[in-house]
N, C-alpha and C positions, 0 to 999 in steps of 0.2 A: 504493499500499500504506500503510495507516494505521500510524503509529508509536505504540507503547504504552510507558508507564511503569507498572510493577507495584510497589505498596508494600504489604508484609506482613511482619510479623516472623517468620513461620514459613516457613523455606526450602522445606518440602514444598508449601505453598500456592503460593509463587512458581513453583516448578518445574511444578506441575500446571496452573496457569493459563497459563504460558508455552507449555507443550505444546499445550494446547487452542487457544490463539490462533494460534500458528504453523502448526498443522495446517489452519487455516481462513483463511490468507492475511494474517494480521496480522504486523507486525514488532515484536518486543519490543526496544526500544533500551536500556532500563535497568531496574534493579530497586533497591528501597530497603527497608531493614529497619525504618525508623521514619518518622514524619511530617516530621521535620527534614530527613532525607536526601531525602525526596520533594520537598520545596520546593526545595531546592538543585538537584536534578537537573532539576526542571521548568524552573526559570529558566535553566539552562545549555543544556538540550536542546530545549525547547519541543515536547514530544510532542503528537500529535493527541488522545490519550486517556490519562487516568490512572485507575488503580484504587487505591483506598485501603481498606485494612483499617481497621475502626473502632478496634479495641483494639491499640495498639502502644506500646512504650516511648518514652521521651523526649518524644514529641509524638503525640497521638492523630490518627487519621484525620480527625475532625471539626475539630480545630484546624488541621491541614494544609490541609483543604478551604477553610477560611475565609481562610487566608493566600494560598493559590494564587489564589482568586477575587479577593482584593484586588489581587494582582499582575496578573491577567489575568481580567477578568470574563467572557470568552468561553471559558475553559477548560472542556473536556468531562471531567467527573469521574464515575466510577461507584464507589459505595461497596460494600464487601463486608462482610457481617455474619454472625455466628453466630446461630442461633436464639435468641429471647429478647431481641434488641437492636432490635426493630422500632421502638420509640419513638425511639431515638437515630437510626435511619435516617430516620425522618420529619423529624427536626430537620435532618439533613444535606440532605435534598431541599429543605427550606425554605431552607437556607443556599446552595443553588445546585447541589447534585449532580444529575446528569442522571437517575440512577436507582440502584437497588441490586440486589445479587445476594445471596442467602442461602446460606451454607455449610451443609453440603457442597453444592457446586453440580454441575449436570449440564451436559455440553457444550452441549446444545441450548439451555439457558437462557443460557449465555454468548453464544452466537452470536446469539440472538434480540435480546438487549440491545445488543450491539455493532453489529449490522447497522442498528439504528435511528439510529445516529450516521452 
């Protein structure tokens, strides 16, 4: 079972994503409200997959992506974005993100992206 870290400043999004993932056989081992927490939890727990919202307080998802990839270049990270942030998502993919999911997401989209890992 793949272990997942979800980072999003919106509790509703964390709950929604966790529900979808757990229904489909993934284990959510931690949640973070900002990029700084995501980095700390990644280093501590070494999850198999990380989801990072792009827009978060304290440290953005893009900043966290770069830090995590510096720590572990093999980290599997999926960016989550609202509509209109596609150029930032492209930057994230160039920086090492595995892929991206656009909010609001559909369950089948989540499973399709995660099953490629």
